C-alpha positions as CSV (number, residue, x, y, z in Angstrom):
1,M,-5.7,17.9,-27.6
2,Q,-2.4,15.4,-26.2
3,T,-2.4,12.0,-27.4
4,A,-1.9,9.4,-24.9
5,R,1.4,7.6,-25.1
6,V,1.6,3.8,-25.6
7,P,4.6,2.1,-23.8
8,V,6.4,-0.2,-25.6
9,I,8.5,-3.4,-24.2
10,L,12.0,-3.9,-26.0
11,N,14.1,-7.0,-24.9
12,S,17.1,-6.0,-27.0
13,F,18.1,-3.1,-29.8
14,D,16.8,-5.7,-32.5
15,D,13.4,-6.5,-30.8
16,V,10.5,-4.7,-32.6
17,G,9.0,-4.5,-29.2
18,R,5.3,-5.0,-28.2
19,R,2.8,-2.6,-26.6
20,L,1.6,-2.8,-22.9
21,V,-2.0,-3.4,-22.8
22,R,-4.0,-1.4,-20.1
23,I,-5.2,-4.3,-17.1
24,Q,-8.8,-3.5,-16.7
25,A,-10.1,-3.7,-13.2
26,Q,-12.5,-7.1,-12.8
27,P,-14.8,-8.0,-9.9
28,N,-13.0,-9.6,-7.2
29,D,-9.4,-8.7,-8.6
30,P,-6.5,-9.2,-6.4
31,K,-4.9,-6.0,-7.9
32,D,-6.1,-3.9,-5.2
33,E,-4.7,-0.9,-3.3
34,A,-2.5,-3.0,-1.4
35,W,-1.1,-4.6,-4.8
36,L,-0.6,-0.9,-6.2
37,Q,0.9,-0.1,-3.1
38,E,3.4,-2.9,-2.9
39,I,4.5,-2.5,-6.7
40,L,5.3,1.6,-6.0
41,Y,7.1,0.2,-3.0
42,S,9.3,-2.4,-4.8
43,H,9.8,-0.3,-8.2
44,P,9.8,3.3,-7.1
45,E,11.2,3.8,-10.9
46,L,7.7,3.2,-11.8
47,L,7.1,6.6,-10.8
48,P,7.7,9.8,-13.0
49,V,8.7,12.3,-10.6
50,N,11.8,13.4,-12.3
51,E,9.0,15.1,-14.9
52,I,8.1,16.8,-11.9
53,D,11.0,17.9,-10.2
54,D,14.5,16.4,-10.6
55,F,15.2,17.2,-7.0
56,Y,12.9,14.3,-6.3
57,A,14.4,11.7,-8.5
58,P,15.3,8.9,-8.2
59,P,12.9,8.0,-5.5
60,I,14.4,5.2,-2.9
61,S,11.6,3.9,-1.0
62,I,12.2,4.2,2.5
63,G,8.6,3.1,4.2
64,R,5.2,1.9,3.5
65,E,2.1,2.6,5.6
66,V,4.4,5.2,7.7
67,G,2.0,6.3,10.3
68,T,1.4,10.4,10.9
69,D,-0.6,12.6,12.9
70,R,-3.0,13.0,9.9
71,G,-3.0,9.0,8.9
72,P,-0.7,6.8,7.3
73,I,1.4,7.9,4.1
74,D,1.2,4.7,1.6
75,N,4.8,5.2,0.7
76,L,7.3,7.5,1.7
77,Y,10.4,7.9,-0.6
78,V,13.7,10.0,-0.4
79,S,15.8,11.1,-3.0
80,P,19.9,11.2,-3.1
81,I,19.9,14.7,-2.4
82,G,17.2,14.5,0.5
83,G,14.1,15.5,-1.6
84,I,11.4,13.7,0.5
85,S,8.0,12.6,-1.6
86,R,5.1,10.6,-1.1
87,E,2.4,8.4,-2.8
88,N,-1.1,7.7,-2.1
89,S,-2.2,5.0,-3.7
90,S,-5.9,4.4,-5.1
91,A,-6.9,2.0,-6.9
92,A,-10.0,2.5,-9.1
93,T,-13.3,1.0,-8.7
94,R,-15.6,-0.2,-11.1
95,A,-17.7,2.9,-11.4
96,E,-14.4,5.2,-11.1
97,S,-12.8,3.1,-14.3
98,P,-12.9,5.1,-17.5
């Protein structure tokens, strides 16, 4: 069984760091699907695409809610060498949360 990784924030080389805490969904929470889409559009480096295929890294945001015949793409990215990738945001509801 694989152990979950816990991200740590370091502000300098001398910093002992602090662990990030998972944000729990709350009723009427403003952190909805649109919020997640905007975060991933503004900070595509959060997506671990290089762990999947370097062809798609680093992702550069080129569009949000991009219309297609099959419905909108939440976020569309391109890499410097032409790799095209997409992201579909889905905020977990209370029933889906672990």
